C-alpha positions in Angstrom: -6.0 -2.5 -29.2 -7.4 0.2 -27.2 -4.7 3.6 -28.5 -3.9 6.3 -26.5 -6.4 8.8 -26.7 -9.3 5.5 -25.5 -6.7 4.4 -22.8 -7.0 8.0 -21.4 -10.6 8.1 -22.2 -11.8 5.0 -19.8 -10.9 6.2 -16.4 -13.6 9.1 -16.6 -16.2 6.5 -15.3 -14.1 6.0 -12.2 -12.9 8.9 -11.5 -16.8 10.5 -11.1 -17.8 7.8 -9.3 -13.8 8.4 -7.1 -15.5 12.2 -6.5 -18.7 11.0 -5.8 -16.8 8.9 -3.0 -14.7 12.0 -1.6 -17.9 14.0 -1.1 -20.1 11.6 1.2 -20.4 12.6 4.1 -17.1 11.8 7.2 -17.5 10.1 10.5 -16.7 13.3 12.6 -17.9 12.3 16.4 -15.4 10.4 18.0 -18.1 7.6 20.3 -19.5 6.6 16.6 -15.9 5.5 15.2 -14.7 2.0 14.8 -11.3 2.1 15.7 -8.6 1.3 12.3 -7.6 -1.9 12.2 -3.4 -2.3 12.2 -0.8 -4.6 11.1 2.6 -5.2 10.8 5.3 -6.1 8.3 7.2 -8.8 8.5 10.6 -7.5 6.9 10.5 -5.3 9.6 10.9 -8.0 12.7 13.5 -10.1 10.6 15.3 -11.1 14.2 12.2 -13.2 15.1 10.8 -16.6 13.8 7.5 -16.1 12.3 5.6 -17.7 15.1 6.8 -15.1 17.6 6.1 -12.6 15.5 2.5 -13.3 14.9 2.7 -13.3 18.9 4.5 -10.2 19.1 1.4 -8.2 17.2 -1.6 -10.2 19.6 0.4 -8.6 22.4 0.7 -4.9 20.8 -3.5 -4.9 19.8 -2.4 -5.5 15.5 -4.4 -7.8 13.5 -2.6 -8.5 10.8 1.0 -9.1 9.9 1.6 -8.7 6.4 4.5 -8.5 2.6 4.2 -12.5 3.2 3.7 -15.5 0.8 1.3 -17.8 0.6 2.9 -20.7 3.0 3.2 -17.4 5.3 0.3 -15.9 5.2 -1.3 -19.3 5.9 0.7 -19.8 9.5 -0.1 -16.3 10.5 -4.2 -17.4 9.6 -3.7 -20.0 12.0 -2.6 -17.7 14.6 -6.0 -16.1 14.4 -4.5 -13.0 12.3 -4.8 -11.6 8.7 -2.2 -10.6 5.9 -3.1 -7.2 5.3 -1.2 -7.6 1.8 0.9 -10.1 0.1 3.7 -9.7 -1.1 3.3 -10.0 -5.6 4.9 -10.9 -9.0 7.0 -7.3 -9.2 10.4 -6.2 -7.3 10.9 -2.7 -6.1 14.0 -2.7 -8.8 12.1 -4.5 -12.4 9.0 -3.2 -12.2 5.7 -2.6 -14.6 7.5 0.3 -16.2 9.5 -1.6 -18.6 7.5 -3.8 -21.6 10.1 -6.7 -21.4 9.1 -7.6 -17.6 5.2 -8.0 -18.8 5.8 -11.8 -19.6 7.0 -13.0 -16.7 5.3 -10.8 -13.8 1.6 -12.0 -16.2 3.3 -15.9 -15.3 4.2 -15.3 -11.7 1.3 -14.0 -11.3 -0.7 -17.0 -12.1 0.6 -19.1 -10.3 0.8 -16.7 -7.6 -2.6 -14.6 -6.9 -4.6 -17.7 -7.2 -2.4 -19.0 -4.2 -2.7 -16.0 -2.1 -6.1 -15.9 -2.5 -6.7 -19.2 -1.6 -4.8 -17.9 2.0 -7.2 -15.8 2.6 -5.6 -12.7 1.4 -7.4 -10.0 -0.6 -4.5 -7.5 -1.6 -1.1 -7.7 -3.3 1.9 -5.2 -3.2 2.8 -4.1 -7.3 6.1 -1.8 -7.9 6.8 0.5 -11.0 10.8 -0.4 -11.4 13.3 1.6 -11.7 14.2 4.3 -13.9 17.2 3.1 -15.7 17.1 6.0 -17.7 13.5 5.9 -18.9 11.2 8.9 -19.1 8.4 9.6 -16.5 5.4 9.1 -19.2 6.7 6.1 -21.0 7.3 4.2 -17.7 3.7 5.3 -17.0 2.3 4.1 -20.0 4.1 0.9 -19.5 2.7 0.2 -16.3 -0.8 0.7 -17.1 0.0 -1.1 -20.3 0.7 -4.2 -17.6 -1.4 -3.5 -15.1 -4.4 -4.0 -17.7 -2.9 -7.5 -18.6 -2.8 -8.1 -14.5 -6.7 -7.1 -14.2 -8.3 -9.7 -15.1 -6.0 -12.2 -12.9 -7.0 -10.1 -10.0 -10.6 -10.0 -10.8 -10.8 -14.0 -10.7 -8.6 -14.2 -8.0 -10.6 -11.7 -5.9 -7.9 -9.2 -5.6 -6.9 -5.8 -5.5 -3.4 -4.6 -6.6 -1.6 -1.8 -4.6 0.7 -0.3 -5.8 3.4 1.4 -3.3 4.9 4.7 -3.8 8.4 5.1 -2.7 11.3 7.6 -2.1 13.8 8.4 -4.7 15.9 10.7 -2.3 17.4 9.0 0.4 16.0 4.8 0.4 15.2 4.6 -3.3 17.3 6.2 -5.0 16.2 5.2 -9.2 13.2 4.6 -8.5 9.8 5.5 -10.9 6.9 5.8 -8.6 8.4 7.8 -6.5 5.5 11.0 -7.1 1.9 10.6 -5.7 1.5 12.8 -9.1 2.2 10.0 -10.7 0.7 7.3 -9.0 -2.8 9.2 -9.0 -2.3 9.9 -13.3 -1.7 5.5 -13.3 -4.7 5.5 -10.8 -6.9 7.8 -13.0 -5.9 5.8 -16.6 -6.2 2.3 -15.6 -9.2 2.9 -14.2 -10.0 0.1 -11.9 -11.1 -1.2 -8.4 -8.5 -3.6 -8.5 -5.7 -1.3 -8.5 -4.6 1.5 -6.5 -1.8 2.8 -4.0 -0.3 1.7 -1.0 0.5 5.3 0.4 3.6 5.1 2.2 3.2 7.8 4.7 6.8 7.9 5.6 8.1 7.7 1.4 5.7 10.0 0.2 6.7 12.8 3.5 10.3 13.1 1.8 9.5 13.6 -1.4 6.4 15.4 -1.5 5.0 16.6 2.1 1.5 18.1 2.8 0.4 14.3 3.6 -2.7 14.9 5.4 -4.6 16.8 2.5 -3.1 14.6 -0.4 -5.1 11.3 1.8 -8.0 13.2 2.6 -8.3 14.6 -0.8 -8.0 11.2 -2.6 -8.9 8.9 -0.7 -10.6 6.2 -2.9 -7.5 5.7 -4.8 -5.7 4.5 -1.7 -5.9 0.6 -0.7 -3.3 0.6 2.0 -1.1 2.7 4.5 2.7 2.4 5.5 3.7 4.2 8.4 7.2 5.0 9.6 8.9 8.2 11.5 11.0 11.0 9.6 13.1 10.7 9.4 15.4 8.3 9.9 12.8 5.1 10.0 12.1 4.5 12.9 9.3 4.5 15.6 6.7 6.9 15.7 6.5 10.1 18.2 7.8 12.2 19.6 11.6 12.2 18.2 9.8 12.2 14.7 8.3 15.6 12.3 4.8 13.3 11.5 1.3 14.1 13.7 0.2 10.5 13.1 -2.7 11.0 15.6 -4.1 13.6 13.7 -3.0 11.8 9.8 -5.4 8.9 10.8 -8.3 10.8 12.2 -8.2 12.6 9.5 -8.5 10.1 7.5 -10.9 8.0 8.9 -13.2 10.6 8.7 -12.4 11.5 5.2 -14.2 7.8 4.6 -10.4 5.1 4.8 -11.8 1.6 6.7 -8.8 -0.3 6.0 -5.7 -1.1 7.9 -2.4 1.0 9.4 0.4 -0.6 8.4 3.4 -0.5 10.5 6.8 -0.3 8.7 9.0 0.9 10.8 12.6 0.2 12.0 13.1 -0.3 15.9 16.5 0.2 17.2 15.2 -1.2 21.0 12.0 -2.4 22.5 9.6 -3.5 19.3 6.6 -4.5 21.4 6.9 -0.7 23.4 7.2 1.1 20.7 4.7 -1.2 18.2 2.5 -0.7 21.1 2.9 3.0 21.1 2.4 3.2 17.4 -1.0 1.2 17.8 -2.3 3.9 20.3 -0.8 7.1 18.1 -3.1 5.7 15.4 -6.2 4.1 16.7 -8.0 6.7 14.6 
């Protein structure tokens, strides 16, 4: 069995590779930049059926509808769209930070991961879970143990697991994975290209700030991006505090080529808000 010292040492090789990736020359010529692909989270459009969501996405120039179960992944693919990230084997509250959850999570992954892969999705979301009195160091260790059990299942199905970090100030009061530094430590401990972070800009602005530097400095660990306006989780634009255009351009120039997933809630015209967000995040 791998002890804690060996577990920490296992991260050295991939961390060195990540530094090499981070040092690669960025693409600075705007004319040469390919546009970043964009996605929308299905739950944010809960008032529409899935077919209507797909039609809306296509009108807005969005290529993916995400956070779906396998049957719905197949449905969006019938519309010519992708699913950037699938729903995974954990919940926000009951995640990988407790050893007693692992057996059920692994069993669920054994059933779910092949279905996700067969449906044509390459990424699956996972969560740390709520603290409930558990200290962060123990929770991180437990998450790493659980992820190492999931890695062979992900590898067998050619999937990447992305842990979303959530704010614990406003929306998820007791969540453990609430700081980028904690998530980065977890990535370096697990040390696998099959695992990384779903960096939600809304959540991390609330908790850490320093968005552009964090994303560009640690881009090799970023597996997916979520957007929303701060404060309030509303649309992107002048009513919120983040300059998404500048953030996305810097991220693109640092080498990110994944999806940008919009996860904001609109009070009015969803189509106008999504089209504006797409324009803001072209990269």
